N, C-alpha and C positions, 0 to 999 in steps of 0.2 A: 186736744188729743184726737187722733183719727177715730172714725167709727161713729155710730149713732148712740146717743146717750139719752137716758130717760130720767127725769127729775120729777118726783111727786112728794106729797106730804103725808104726815102722820104715820106712826108705827105702833107696835105693841108695847104695853107696859109690863107684861108678865112673860116670864120665860119658863118653860117646862122641859125637863129632861126625861122624855119617855115616861116610864112608870116610877122613876126614882126621884124623890125630892131631896133637896139638900138645903139646909139653912146656912146662908153665907154670912148673915149678920142679923142682929135682933133689932134693927132700927128701920124706920120708914125710909124706903129707897124709892126714888123717882127718876124719871128721865133716863131709863135704862137703855144702853146701847151695847151690842155684843159683836165681836169680830172673831172669826176662826183663825187660829194660828197654825193648827194642824187638824187632822181628822178626829183627834181625841182631846184637843186643848183649845180653849178660847180665852179671850180677854174681855172682861166686862167693865164698863165704865158707867157710873151712876151718880146721882146727887144724893148724898146722905141728908135727908130732910130735917134731921135734928140740928145739923151744923150748917147746911146749905153748901158744903164743900164738895168738890169733885173727888170721888173715890174710885179706885180700880181694884180688880181682883182677878186672879187666874182661875179658870174653871177647868178641871180635869175630869173627863168622862171615864168612869171606871176606876178612878183613883181619888185620893184626897185633894181637894181644891185648896188654894191659898187663902190667906186672911186678907180681908179688905183693908186698904190703907188710903188715907187722904193724900192727894198729890198737890193740893193747893190750899190756901187759907182765905179764899174769897167765895162769895156766893156765886154759884155756877148754874146755868140753865141751858136748855137746848143742846144737849150733849150728843155727839156723834163720834164713832170710832171706826177705824179701818186698819187692818193688818197689812203691812207691805212685805212682810217676810214671816217666817216661823218664830223669829226672835225679836221682832220690832213692830210696833203699832203707833199710830198717831191719833190723838184725840183732840177734837175741837169743841168749843163751847162758847156761850155768851156769858159775860159777867152780868151782875144785876143792873149795871148801867147800860148794857147793850154792846159793849166792846167784844169783838170776836178774838179769841185767843186759842192757842194750841200748845200741845206738848208732844214730843216724841217719847215713847215708852219702850225702854229696852227690857226684854223678858228673858230671865234665866231661871229655869225651874219654876218655882212659885214666886220668885222675887221680881218685882217691877221697879225699875229705876227710871224716874222721869228726867228728861233733859231740862233745859232752861225754858221757861214760858216764853212763847213768841206772840206778839201782838200782830194779828193778821189784818184787822181793820178797826179803826176807831169810831166808826159809825155807831151812834148810840140810840137809834130810834126804831129799829126794825128787828124782829125776832127770827129765829130759825137757823139751823146749821145742817150740813150734810157733808160726807167725805167718802171718797172711793180711791183705792190704790190704782195707779196707772202702771207702776213698776215698783221695784224695790227701793227706788229713790225719788219717785214722783207720785203725788196724790192730787186729786181734783177736790177742791174745797168749795162748797156752795153755801151761801148764807144770805140772810135778809139784810138788805142795805138800803140806803136812801135811794129812791127811784126804782125799787124792785129787787129782784134776786141778783146777787153778784156771784162771780166765780173767780177763783185764783188757782193757779198751779202752785203747789207747795213742793219745793225742792228740799230733800233731806240729805244732809251731809253729816255723817257721824250721828249725833243726836240733836242736831240743830235744824230749825225750819227757816227757809228763806222763801217768802211769798212773792209771786209775780205781781205785776200790776193787775188791778181789778178790771174785769170785763163784765158788762151787763148781760146776764143770762136771760132775763125777762124784765121788761119795763113795768109789768103788772105788780102793783103793791099787794103784798100778801095780807090777808085778814086772819084774825085769830092767832093761834100759836103754832105755826108750821114747823114741822121737822122734815127737812128735805131728805128724800131717799134717792141716792145717786147710784145708778147701775149701768154698766155698759151693755147695750143690747145688740150691737153689730160690730164687726171688725172693719 
């Protein structure tokens, strides 16, 4: 995509909503990622640490939020989410074996309907994911892969993901547990 992009690592594990706290679930939640759908609505993806499954929930600021629900039944790590419109987001993650996968999430009110899981890359040795919306139908996905950080453009048609060929974003092999933060910095 045109413009200058910045990719970095690590993010916050806790989210605070001003002076108001809201308990969304009573389980250990990890690898939290949030994307704004509107000025008063967000979608949150996280790992339910008691099941290790990918969960999502709609957050409403100033109103009742939705109930968390699992969208897969496999151990999920390195979760990243981006909203491409006010009613749709895409979440990417690594499985416990390191495969990069993703879902398109359709949002209506507090209801989240996942599309079919898409396998983005079968590389099983490197950690980390990041995602940013380029438009209502394209996203940039960055993830750890053999030989360094990889990137793919994800095309969204209806609720399905089609990934472009992988390009090497950086040949530097990442150490530790990176979470890639992808943001456009210039046009």
